[in-house]
C-alpha positions, 0 to 999 in steps of 0.5 A: 512253900514259904513264898506262898505262905508269905503271899497269903499272909500279905493278902490277909493283911491287905484284906483286913486293912481294906476292911478296917478302913472301909468300916471306919468310913461307912458307919452311920447312926440310924435315927430310927433306933439310934444305933450304928450300922456299917453301910455296905454299898453293894452286893459285892462288898456285902459278900466280899466282907461277909466273913469279917463282918460276921466275926465283927458282929459277933465280937463287937455287936456292930450292925451291918446293912446293905445300902443306905438305911432310910429313916422312918417317916416319923424320924424325918418329921422329928428332925424337921420339927427340931430344925424349925424350933422344936415341937413345943414352940411350933405347937404354941404358934396357933395364931399369927400374922404377917405383912408382905408383898405378893405377885399373883398370876390370874389368867394372863395377868400378874397382880402386884399386891401388898397386904396382911395375912392373919391366920389361926390354922387350919380354917380361920383366915383373914387376908386383906390385900391392895393392888399396887398403886391403889388406895387403901379403900380399895382393899379386898379381904378374903375371910375363911371361917371353918367351912364358910367363906366370904370376900369383902370389898368396899364394905360389900360382903359376898359368899365365896362360890363353893369351888373357890371356898374349897380351893382356898381351904386347901391352900391354907391347909398347906400353911397348917402343915408348914407348922409340921406338928399337926402331921403328928396328930390323930388322923394323919398318916405319914408315908416315906416317898423316894428321895429326891435327885439329891438324896434328900428325904420326902414324905407324904402326909395324908388325912381323910377329907384333905388332899395328900401333900408331899413334903420335901426336906433339905440336907439339914432336915429343914422343910424345903417344899410342899407339893400336891394336886389341886383343881383350878377354881376358874378352869376346873382343870387339875394342876400340879402345885409345887411350893418352894420355901426359902429364906428365914424369919423368926417368930416366937422362936420358930423359923418361918420362911421369908419367901413362899413361891408356888407354881402350877404345872411349872408356871408361876402362880403365887410368889409371896415375900413376907416382910415381918411376922408375929404371933397372936394369942388368937385370931379374933375378928367380927368378920369371922362371924359372917355377913350380918343378916338384914333385919326383918321387916314387920308386915302389918296385917289388915284387920279381919272383917270376920266377926269373932265369936266369944 
């Protein structure tokens, strides 16, 4: 009898010890409410520790959760905003520009470009690029002003085809979302997606009139990539577009990626290296007004041969 009591006492002591160690190693503060939870990794541990966890909760107020506690979409976004420099600085960065080098895949060719990108997002953009080895006079400008767009080469201004304009507006919308704070605005909807293979969170940003965009984050909470589906303006085929962000630059206290790599269906599409970046008070350029209409020619009418009556 005494031996049985001793064995029971040892078993209870071992059970308590294992519980205390497990509890200490599995406490997690959930960003959704700022409170601590003991994360129980399986139903076996949930039911196995249930007697002690019940008493623990009543005595200490500790909370328990079966499986990892997922942050809310807003908590994930808030963490990324803080990592990028804070909401105030990101919101103030309305207009900015950078100089950079890019490789662009056009059909079977890869174009090597240098140029400047001036942006007041989401829909005011002037990008001027020159092909590698070509003189500055050969530069091509892409101009987006709201729902209108043009290209300019050698002084000649040509309206963008509707499908190309729609595509470019959606592409620059991605840069808009890279500032993160717009996703907090009115009309935007956030939803939590399944974590990636490394357990890092992903969000989907939705807005009427814009494509759904998936945001992915690294272990530190930084925005690491974007993904959506787009229509190739040349082939009109739908493709899966993935954007990878790497490196870091500072602009007005905001952390901005040094490199932006875009693939279509897993194949290289656009690879941009930003050399330097700076903020602008606003993007002001006469080119945003659009082509200057040609002056009307006055047509002289021949004098009437009819006799006017007074």
